[in-house]
C-alpha positions in Angstrom: 23.4 71.5 22.1 23.0 67.9 21.8 21.7 66.1 18.7 18.4 64.4 19.4 18.2 60.7 17.8 14.9 59.4 18.9 11.8 61.3 19.8 8.7 59.9 20.8 5.5 62.5 20.5 2.3 61.7 22.3 2.6 57.8 21.8 -0.3 55.8 22.8 -1.4 52.6 22.8 -4.6 50.4 24.2 -5.5 46.7 24.5 -9.0 45.8 24.8 -9.8 49.1 26.0 -7.3 49.4 28.6 -4.6 52.3 28.1 -1.4 50.9 28.1 0.7 54.0 27.1 -1.2 57.2 27.3 0.3 60.3 25.2 3.9 59.5 26.3 6.8 62.0 25.1 10.3 61.2 25.2 13.3 62.7 23.8 16.8 60.8 23.8 20.2 62.5 22.7 22.9 60.8 20.9 25.7 59.6 23.1 23.5 59.2 26.1 22.3 56.1 28.4 18.6 56.8 28.8 16.5 54.4 31.3 12.9 54.0 31.4 11.7 52.7 34.7 8.3 52.0 36.5 6.4 49.5 38.5 5.0 46.3 36.7 2.5 47.1 34.3 3.4 50.7 33.9 3.9 50.5 30.1 7.7 50.3 29.9 7.9 47.2 27.6 4.9 48.5 25.5 6.5 51.8 25.0 9.5 49.9 23.9 7.4 48.0 21.5 6.0 51.1 20.0 9.3 52.7 19.3 10.8 49.7 17.7 7.9 49.0 15.5 6.9 45.8 17.3 3.5 47.2 18.2 1.6 49.9 15.9 0.6 52.9 17.6 -2.9 54.1 18.1 -1.6 57.6 18.2 1.2 59.6 18.1 4.8 59.6 16.2 8.1 58.3 16.6 11.2 60.0 14.9 14.5 58.1 14.8 17.5 60.2 13.7 15.5 62.8 12.0 13.2 60.3 10.0 9.7 59.6 11.0 9.3 55.7 11.6 5.8 55.5 12.5 4.0 52.6 10.8 7.3 51.2 9.7 7.6 47.5 10.3 10.2 46.4 13.0 12.6 45.1 10.4 13.1 47.9 8.5 13.4 50.1 11.7 16.2 47.8 12.9 17.9 48.1 9.6 17.7 52.0 9.9 20.0 51.3 13.2 17.3 51.2 15.9 17.9 47.6 17.2 16.6 46.0 20.3 16.7 42.9 22.7 14.0 41.1 24.4 13.1 40.4 27.8 12.4 37.0 26.8 15.5 35.6 25.3 15.3 35.0 21.4 18.5 33.0 20.8 18.6 30.1 18.2 19.6 27.4 20.5 20.5 24.9 17.9 23.1 27.2 16.3 26.4 27.9 17.6 27.1 31.1 19.7 28.9 32.3 16.6 26.4 31.7 14.1 23.8 33.8 16.4 25.9 36.7 16.2 26.6 36.3 12.4 22.3 36.5 12.4 22.8 39.9 13.5 25.5 40.8 11.0 23.4 39.5 8.3 20.5 42.0 9.2 22.8 44.8 7.9 24.8 43.1 5.2 24.4 43.0 1.6 23.7 39.0 1.6 20.5 37.7 3.5 20.7 35.5 6.3 19.0 32.7 4.3 21.5 32.8 2.0 24.3 32.7 4.2 22.6 29.7 5.9 22.5 28.0 2.4 26.2 28.7 2.0 25.4 30.1 -1.5 28.8 30.8 -3.3 27.6 34.5 -3.9 27.7 35.3 -0.2 31.0 33.3 0.7 33.2 36.3 0.9 30.9 38.1 2.9 30.3 35.4 5.3 34.3 35.3 6.0 33.9 39.2 6.9 30.8 38.7 9.0 32.5 35.8 10.9 35.5 38.0 11.7 33.1 40.8 12.8 31.0 38.4 14.9 34.0 37.1 16.7 35.1 40.6 17.6 31.6 41.1 19.3 31.7 38.1 21.1 35.1 39.3 22.2 33.5 42.6 23.6 30.9 40.5 25.8 33.2 38.0 26.8 32.0 35.2 25.0 34.8 34.6 22.4 36.0 31.1 23.9 32.4 29.7 23.5 32.0 30.8 20.0 31.9 27.1 18.7 29.6 25.9 21.5 25.9 25.6 20.9 23.8 28.7 21.9 21.6 26.1 24.2 24.6 25.2 26.4 25.1 28.5 27.5 24.2 29.5 31.2 21.3 32.1 31.3 23.6 35.1 32.1 25.7 34.3 29.0 22.8 33.9 26.8 21.7 37.3 27.8 25.2 38.6 26.7 24.9 36.6 23.5 21.7 38.7 22.7 23.4 41.7 23.3 26.4 40.8 21.1 23.9 39.8 18.5 22.2 43.2 18.6 25.7 44.8 18.3 26.4 43.0 15.1 23.5 44.9 13.7 25.3 48.0 14.0 22.8 50.2 15.8 23.0 53.7 16.3 20.6 53.1 19.1 20.6 50.2 21.0 17.4 49.2 23.3 17.9 46.8 26.1 14.9 45.3 27.6 15.4 44.1 31.1 19.2 43.2 30.4 19.7 42.6 34.0 16.8 40.1 34.7 17.8 36.9 36.0 21.4 37.7 36.4 23.3 37.3 39.5 24.8 40.1 41.2 28.2 39.5 39.9 26.9 39.3 36.5 24.9 42.4 36.9 27.9 44.3 38.0 29.7 43.3 34.8 26.8 44.5 32.8 27.2 48.0 33.6 31.0 48.2 32.5 29.9 46.5 29.4 27.0 49.0 28.8 29.4 52.0 29.5 31.7 50.3 26.6 28.9 50.3 24.1 28.1 53.9 24.9 31.9 55.0 24.6 31.7 52.8 21.3 29.4 55.6 19.9 26.1 53.7 20.6 23.2 55.6 22.1 21.5 53.4 24.7 17.9 53.3 25.8 17.1 50.6 28.5 14.1 49.4 30.3 15.3 48.0 33.8 14.2 47.0 37.2 17.5 46.8 39.0 17.7 50.4 40.8 21.4 50.1 41.3 22.3 49.4 37.8 20.1 52.4 36.4 21.1 55.0 38.9 24.6 53.9 38.5 25.0 54.1 34.7 22.1 56.2 33.3 22.3 60.0 32.0 18.7 60.5 32.2 15.7 58.4 33.7 12.4 58.6 32.6 9.6 57.2 35.0 6.1 55.7 33.6 3.1 55.2 36.1 0.0 53.6 34.8 1.1 54.4 31.2 2.0 57.9 31.8 5.4 59.7 32.1 5.4 61.3 35.6 9.0 62.2 35.7 12.2 62.7 33.4 15.5 64.0 34.5 18.9 62.9 36.0 19.1 59.9 38.4 19.4 62.5 41.4 16.5 64.5 40.1 14.2 61.5 39.6 14.9 59.9 43.2 13.9 63.5 44.7 10.7 63.7 42.6 7.6 63.6 44.7 5.6 62.2 42.2 8.1 59.2 41.9 8.2 58.8 45.4 4.4 58.7 45.7 4.5 56.2 43.0 6.9 53.9 45.0 5.4 54.3 48.4 7.1 52.5 51.0 9.9 51.6 48.9 13.7 53.2 49.5 15.8 54.2 46.4 19.1 53.8 48.3 20.5 50.4 48.4 17.6 48.8 46.5 18.7 46.2 44.0 15.4 45.6 42.5 11.6 46.5 43.0 8.5 44.9 41.8 
């Protein structure tokens, strides 16, 4: 039996009286690629925010790697190995590409990022180690040749890759990717699926929110579908595509050959 790494039990969140997430249950197993899909406004990103500690739950429980994390701040959950990216890029444009990834390294290192940024002697040895580690992650995402460039000089698609590299540098057990293909060209998206497979093959569980159905159905082991804040389906890509509730939620939209949907 596969080991559960993340479990959401009846998670619920309202904003101004509007129910954004209504009692959602999710079970994610170690080593799988799990996709969370749904129309705009279905509650996908809110669910991500609840799982990662970015938003507080109104009700329910989140358990990560056997440990309750409900109510913990996001940085503590990240330090435990549940690391996420954001739909809206959060890179440090004035820093180099390499320095951006080193920020992720410092999230799990003994020395803090502020101390490293100040170049204090006590962190010099660790900084040398993290620099080498950061270069390895840049190599993984294909950005090693841009290590010394300002992050702001990267085109949009490469900035997305940079954010993934920085998240990997935090050494996640589970990596949460929020719309990783948003704004990417088709060739960039086709390269992204290979990267996600390599991440999973490296021993990292992947949970992604994504609108690109070709990407989702091509790489996900399991898919959960949200609609108006409720989970209406959960299964393999083939099972989800054949589910009448999912077909009803996406009335008039074909699964086959559709790259994105609104």
